[in-house]
N, C-alpha and C positions, 0 to 999 in steps of 0.2 A: 360586517357580515351579520346577516339576520337568519337565525335558525328557526326551525318549526316551533321550538320552545326556548324559554330562558328561565333559569332557576330563580325563584324568588328568594331573596335573602333579607333577613331582618336587620335592624340597626346593629352594627357590630358591637357597640358598647353594651347594648341590651343582652346580646348573646353572652358576652364576657361576664356580665353581672350574674346571669343565670347559672352558667357553668361554675362560677366561683363558689357557689353553695356546696358543690361536691368536691371541687378542687381543695378547698380549705380542710375538708374532712379526709382527703386522700381516698375517697370511696368513689371510684369512677366506673365501676362495672358491677356485675352480680346483683341485679335488682336493687339498685340504689334509690335514693330519695327522689330524684328527678324522673326516673323510669316509672316509679309507682305513682307519682303525681300526674305524669302524662297519661298513664292508663286510666286513672280516675277521671281526668278531664275529657278524654276521648270517649269514655262510656257515657258521660253526661251529654256531650255534644251530639253523639250519634244515637243516643237513646237505646243502647244495647245492654244486655244483662251481663255478659261476660266478655272480656277482651284481654288479649295478651299482646304486648309490644314485642316485636321480634326483629331479627337481623335483616330480613328482606322479605319480599313478596313471593318468592319462589319456594323457599323452604317451608312456608306455611301450607302450601298445596301438598307437599310431600308429607308433612305432619298430619294433614287432614286425611289423606288416603290411608296412612298407617293407623291412625286412631280409630278409623271406621273399619279396619281389618279388610281392606279392599285388595284382592290379589289377582282377580281375573279381568273381565272386560269392563271398561269404563267408556260410556258414551260421552263424547265431547264435541267441541266445535272445531271446524277447520279454519275459523276466522278469528284469530287472536294472536297475541305475541307468543313466540315459541316456548316461553317458560311454561305455559299451560300444558303443552304436549310433553315437554321434558320431564315435568314432575311425574306424569303418568308412567313414562318409560323408566324413569329412575327408580320407581317403586316396583318395577317388574310386572306392571299391569299391561294389558293390551288396549290401546286406544281404538275406539270404533267411532268413526266420524259420521255425524248426522248433519245434513246440509242446513244452511241458514235460510231464514225468511228474507226474500228479496227487498222487503220494505224496512225491516228493523235491523237486519244484519246479525241478529241473534238467532240461535238455533230454534227451529220450529218444533213444537211438541209432536206434531204429526210425523216429522222425520225421525224424532227420537224413538217413537213407538215402533216404527218400521225396523229399527236396528236392534231391538231387544231379543236376546237369546237366553238359553238356560244358563249361560255363563255371565250374563250381565249382573253386575253388583252395584254400580253407581252411575250417576249422571254428574259430570263436571262441566259446567257451562259458564261462559264469560258474559258479564253485562257489558257488551261491546261499546266502547267509547263513553261508558257511563250511563248508557240507556238500558232500561230494565229488560231482562228476558221475560218470557211469558211465565211468571212464577206460579200463577194459578193452574195453567195447563200442565206445567212440569210436575207440580205437586200431585195432581190427579193421576198422572202416569206412575209416579214413584209409589204412591199408595197402592195402586192397582197391582203393581209387580213387585212390591216390597223392596224398593231400591233406595239407596242413600243419595242425598243431593248435596253437592258441594258447589258453591258459587265462587268463581274467581271474580271478585269485585275490585280488581286492581285499579280500574279506571273510575270507580263509582263513589269515591269519598265525597260526601256532600250532596249526592243525588238521593232523592226520596221518592217512594212510590206508595200511594194511598196512605200518606202521612207517616211512613216509616222509612228509615234509612235502608238502602238496599243491602246493607250488611246484617239486617235482621232476618233475612230469608235463608231457607235451606237448613240442613243439619249443621253445616259449617259454612261460614263465609270468610273469605280472606281479602286482604287489601295490600297494596304496595305503597310505601312512602318514599319511593325513589326520588331523587332530586328533580326529575322531570315532571313530577305529579303536582296537582293543585296544592295538596298538603304534603309536605315532605319533611324527612328527618335526615337528609343527605342520602343515607341508605337506611332502609327499614321496611317494616310492614306490620301487619297485625292479623290475628285470627280470632274469630268470634263464634260462640255457640250458646244457644239458649239452654242447652242440656248441661246441668251442673256436673253430673258424673263424667260426661264426655270432656267437659272443660277441665276437670281435675286431671284427667289423663293427659290432655294437651299441655297442662302446666308442668307436669313431670317430664314430658318429652322435651320441652324447651330447654331444660337444664340437666341434660345427661341422665334423666330418670331418677334423680335423687334430690333430697333436701337435707343438707348437712350430712349426717352419717346414716340416714335412712334411705334405703334404695327401694324404689317402687316398681320400676319397669326399665325397659330399654329407653334410650334417649339420645338426643343430639344437641349440639351447641347452637341454639337459635336465639340466644340472648342478644340484647343490644346495650349500648353503653350510655353513660350519663351525658357524653358529648352529643350524641344523636338525640337523646331525649331533650336536652336543652334547646336544640334547634327546633324540635317539635313544639315545645312549650311557647317559644317565641312566635312561631309561625301560626299556631292555632288561633292566636288572638286576631290574626289578620285574614283568616279563611273567608269569612263572609265578604269582606272588602275585595279580596282577590276574585271571588266568584262573580261579584257585581261588575268588576272591571272586565272580566272575560265575557260576561253577557253583553255588555255594551259593545265590545269589539265584534262579537258574533252578530249582533244586530246590524252593525255597519257592513259587515260582509254580505249579509242577506240583502240589504238595501242596494249595495253597489253591484251585486250579481243578479239582481232581479231581472227577469225576462230571459235569462240564459236557460239552456236546456239541461243545466246541471241538476242532479238529484241529491236529496239529503235523507238521512234516516227519518223514519216516521216516528213522531212523538206521541206516545199514548196519553190518554186522559189521566188526570189525577197524578201527574208526574212533575216533579221539580228537578230541573237539570242542573248539573254542576259546571257545565261548559268546559269539560275536560279537553275536548278536541273540536276542530271544525273540519269534518270530513266532507268532501264533495265527490260525487260520482260523475265522471265524464262520459259523454256518449260513446267515446272510443278510446282505446289505449294510445293511439297515435296523437290524439288531441291532448291527452294527459302528458305524454312525453314532450311534446312541443312546448307546452306551457311550462313544464318543470325545467326544461333545459334553458328556456329564455329567462326564467326567473333566476336560475343559477348564474347566468351571465351578469345579472344585477346583484349578485352576492346574497340572494334570498333563497334559502334552502328549505323546501317542503319535504315531506316524507310520505312514502307509500305504505302507510299503516292500513292493512297488513298484507304484505306481499313477500313471497308467494303464499298462497293458502297452505295451511299446515299439512294437509293431506298429500302435498307434493314435496314434502321434505325428503332429501336424498337418503336419509338413514332409516326410513320406514317403508313398508310395502304400500304402494299406491292404492287409495280407495277413492273412486270418483265422487266428487261433490260439485256439480256443474254450476250451481248458483254462486257458491263461495269462490270458485275458480274465476268466474266471470267478474264478480265484484272486485276481487283482489287485483285484477289487471287494470281496473278503471277508477280506483279510489285514491285520492290524494288528500292528505291533511295539510291545511294551510297554517301559516304561523299564527300562534295564539298564545299570548302570555300577558301577564300584568303590565298595564300601561304600554302596550305596543303602540308605536307611533302611527298616527292616522296616515301619514305620508306613505308608509310601507303598505298599509292596507290598500290605499288607492293604487299603488303600483302593481300589487298582486292582482287586484281585480281588473285593472286595465289590460294586463297581459292575458289573463284568462279570457276576458271578453273578446280579445283580438283573435284567439284561436278557437273559441267555442261559440258558434252562432247557430 
């Protein structure tokens, strides 16, 4: 069986040797040695000023909204994983959907400005598939209307725009280190901010709002363990190799699907991609379903990331977003992971080329 992704795992003995450093000290959580080392190395790799390693990539979105004191309307994307929406709802805010650009699949700044009201407090946008949102356009709007910017960069570890990691943009940026991601810690995530005062607040939030017997604020348990940090330390050494492998596989897909009417996200200039996904847009949903079902017969399972669009979730009031709704019905992410067998790539492309002409 071949899924859309496969978790990269380091050498088992390397992982055991790494975790042994904490095991022998019986210090396996609460900001241990490995967590601190991982945070330091992640800051170096990503080139960010401040970074906290956390338990997952959803809780950091909740922390970001709380730290920025967002309580009213948040303009967000209808084209992302449901965690983006859930964080807004969980914090008691109102999601306001701005439609996406049909070429980049990220939210259009023009659409953001249309949705601004007197109750708008923040913009929470996803760098979809690891491709950058229009950071310059969004910054202009935020400055004009005095809004906070949170970037959900869950897909964007290793992607850079104009020489900077995508986690360097916005008032706060977050990332997921889930096992399906390019860089993972089994479960995990991080939160970044250039603002030292804001970052100190986030630091307190992560651990119940206190340090030893000093209490500073409300807080939550967003810590992560030495076991997860050990996985991260092992995997971080291989990230560049993993990205290079995924690039080669993506190039193969492009070659073998050349000439088809499939469409892909538009790649901006001065951008270095992490090859987090290989999304293709079919001319019709029927062609997508035919290809997907035939591949499933061959035990190859693609995924409809992201379907349905978030504005159509059954637990919220519907807000029309025609572009996102259309793209969501026609997008399919093909299998992409480290050292994916070329035979599987050939089979995937042959099936798609049969149904899409």
